[in-house]
C-alpha positions in Angstrom: -36.4 22.4 81.4 -36.1 20.9 85.0 -39.6 20.9 86.6 -40.8 22.7 90.1 -43.3 21.5 92.5 -45.0 23.2 95.4 -44.7 22.0 99.0 -46.5 22.8 101.8 -44.5 23.1 105.4 -44.5 24.2 108.7 -41.6 27.2 109.3 -39.6 27.0 112.4 -42.2 29.3 114.2 -44.9 26.9 112.7 -46.2 29.2 109.9 -47.8 27.1 107.1 -45.8 28.5 103.9 -45.2 27.7 100.3 -41.9 27.0 99.0 -40.4 26.2 95.8 -38.1 23.2 95.9 -35.2 21.5 94.0 -34.3 18.0 94.9 -30.9 17.4 93.5 -29.6 13.2 94.1 -26.8 12.6 93.9 -25.7 9.0 92.7 -22.5 7.6 94.4 -20.8 4.6 95.0 -19.4 3.1 97.8 -15.9 4.3 99.2 -15.4 6.8 96.2 -13.5 9.7 96.9 -14.7 11.7 94.0 -18.5 11.1 94.3 -18.3 12.0 98.5 -16.4 15.0 97.2 -19.2 16.2 94.7 -22.0 15.4 97.9 -20.2 17.4 100.0 -19.8 20.5 96.7 -23.5 19.8 96.3 -24.7 19.8 100.4 -22.9 22.9 100.4 -24.2 25.0 96.9 -27.4 24.5 98.5 -27.0 25.7 101.5 -25.2 29.3 100.0 -28.7 29.6 97.8 -31.1 28.7 100.8 -32.0 31.8 101.3 -34.0 31.6 97.9 -35.1 28.0 97.4 -35.8 25.4 99.9 -33.3 22.8 98.0 -33.2 19.0 99.5 -30.6 16.9 98.8 -30.7 13.0 98.0 -27.7 10.8 98.6 -28.6 7.9 96.2 -26.0 4.7 96.3 -28.7 2.1 95.9 -27.8 0.1 92.7 -31.2 -0.6 91.8 -32.2 3.1 92.1 -29.0 4.3 89.8 -29.9 2.0 87.1 -33.1 3.5 86.9 -31.3 6.7 85.7 -29.6 5.0 83.0 -26.1 6.7 84.0 -23.0 4.9 83.2 -20.2 7.2 85.3 -20.2 8.2 88.9 -21.1 10.5 90.8 -24.1 12.2 88.9 -26.0 14.9 89.9 -29.5 14.8 88.6 -31.2 18.2 89.5 -35.2 17.4 88.8 -34.9 14.5 87.8 -32.7 15.5 84.4 -29.3 14.7 84.8 -26.5 17.4 84.9 -23.4 15.6 85.5 -22.1 12.2 85.4 -18.3 11.2 86.0 -16.9 14.4 87.0 -15.8 16.0 90.5 -17.4 19.3 90.7 -15.9 22.2 92.0 -18.1 24.7 94.1 -19.0 27.2 91.7 -19.8 24.4 88.9 -22.4 23.3 91.3 -23.9 26.6 91.7 -23.8 27.2 88.4 -25.9 23.7 88.2 -27.9 25.1 91.0 -28.1 28.5 89.7 -29.5 27.6 85.9 -31.9 24.5 87.2 -33.4 28.0 89.2 -34.3 29.6 85.6 
């Protein structure tokens, strides 16, 4: 089961507010068109849920950091430190389903 963290942040009106944050890491190789497409798709899916959750999407292409996740195919999608996809170009529908399932 994915972990959720609660962070304190200032909204654009400078009001204090608590929001649940989901972190999605996209591990990718340079010069990989499938990796870049998956990153773009994940970013779009996260924007679609922006009103419901604050979702952070991180792009990770540092080899040392990638090795920490013990993945064997790129791109890899990590949601709240759990591998959700590896070696696949995700459609928008698949990316949204990954987010939706992590919110449960």
